[in-house]
C-alpha positions in Angstrom: -52.6 66.3 -99.6 -53.8 62.7 -100.8 -57.3 61.9 -100.8 -58.5 58.8 -99.9 -61.4 57.1 -101.4 -64.0 57.7 -98.7 -63.3 61.4 -99.2 -63.5 61.0 -102.9 -66.8 59.4 -102.5 -67.8 62.1 -100.1 -66.9 65.0 -102.6 -68.7 63.4 -105.4 -72.1 62.9 -103.6 -71.7 66.5 -102.5 -71.1 67.8 -105.9 -73.6 65.6 -107.2 -76.5 66.6 -104.5 -75.5 70.1 -104.9 -76.0 70.0 -109.1 -79.4 68.7 -108.3 -80.4 71.1 -105.8 -79.3 73.9 -108.4 -81.1 71.9 -111.5 -84.3 71.7 -109.3 -83.8 75.4 -108.1 -83.3 76.8 -111.7 -86.0 74.7 -113.5 -88.4 73.7 -110.9 -91.8 75.1 -110.6 -94.7 74.6 -108.2 -95.6 71.5 -109.3 -92.3 70.2 -109.2 -92.2 70.6 -105.8 -95.7 69.0 -105.1 -94.8 65.9 -107.1 -91.4 65.4 -104.8 -93.2 65.9 -102.0 -95.8 63.2 -103.0 -92.9 60.7 -103.8 -93.1 57.4 -101.7 -89.7 56.1 -100.5 -90.8 52.7 -100.9 -91.1 53.5 -105.0 -87.4 54.6 -104.6 -86.1 51.8 -102.7 -88.0 49.5 -105.4 -86.5 51.2 -108.4 -82.6 51.0 -106.4 -83.3 47.3 -105.9 -84.5 46.5 -109.8 -81.3 48.9 -110.7 -79.2 46.8 -108.5 -80.5 43.3 -109.8 -80.2 44.6 -113.1 -76.7 45.4 -112.5 -76.1 41.9 -111.1 -77.8 39.7 -113.9 -75.5 41.9 -115.9 -72.4 40.9 -114.5 -73.4 37.3 -114.2 -74.3 37.7 -117.7 -70.8 39.1 -118.7 -69.0 35.9 -116.5 -71.2 33.1 -118.2 -70.1 34.7 -121.9 -66.5 35.1 -120.7 -66.6 31.2 -118.9 -67.6 30.5 -122.4 -64.6 31.3 -123.7 -62.3 29.9 -121.2 -61.6 32.9 -119.0 -62.6 33.5 -115.8 -63.3 37.2 -114.6 -64.0 38.0 -110.5 -66.9 39.7 -109.8 -65.5 43.2 -109.4 -64.0 43.2 -112.3 -67.1 42.6 -114.1 -68.9 45.3 -111.8 -66.4 47.9 -112.9 -67.3 46.9 -116.5 -70.6 46.9 -116.2 -70.5 50.5 -114.7 -67.9 51.6 -117.4 -70.2 50.6 -120.1 -73.2 52.0 -118.4 -71.2 55.5 -118.2 -70.0 55.3 -121.7 -73.4 54.6 -123.4 -74.9 57.4 -121.3 -73.0 60.0 -122.6 -72.4 58.8 -126.1 -75.7 59.8 -128.0 
């Protein structure tokens, strides 16, 4: 059975949401649920927008630095590089 990229992303999202729900159920108390109910979606979207801008400027910085060395890297290659950097810096103490 060959999994397409869309199916892999769907499986990843499913397990991510499932694990977040399990962690919240196991560790959350009444204050946690009240705080989640008071969360404004606008602030969440603002945080996601700022994060996307941060990624964009990191990619731009990488392209400028590699361009100064005489090499051009495509945007998607820069995106993969920056996301790999974020992943490795998160799991490395």
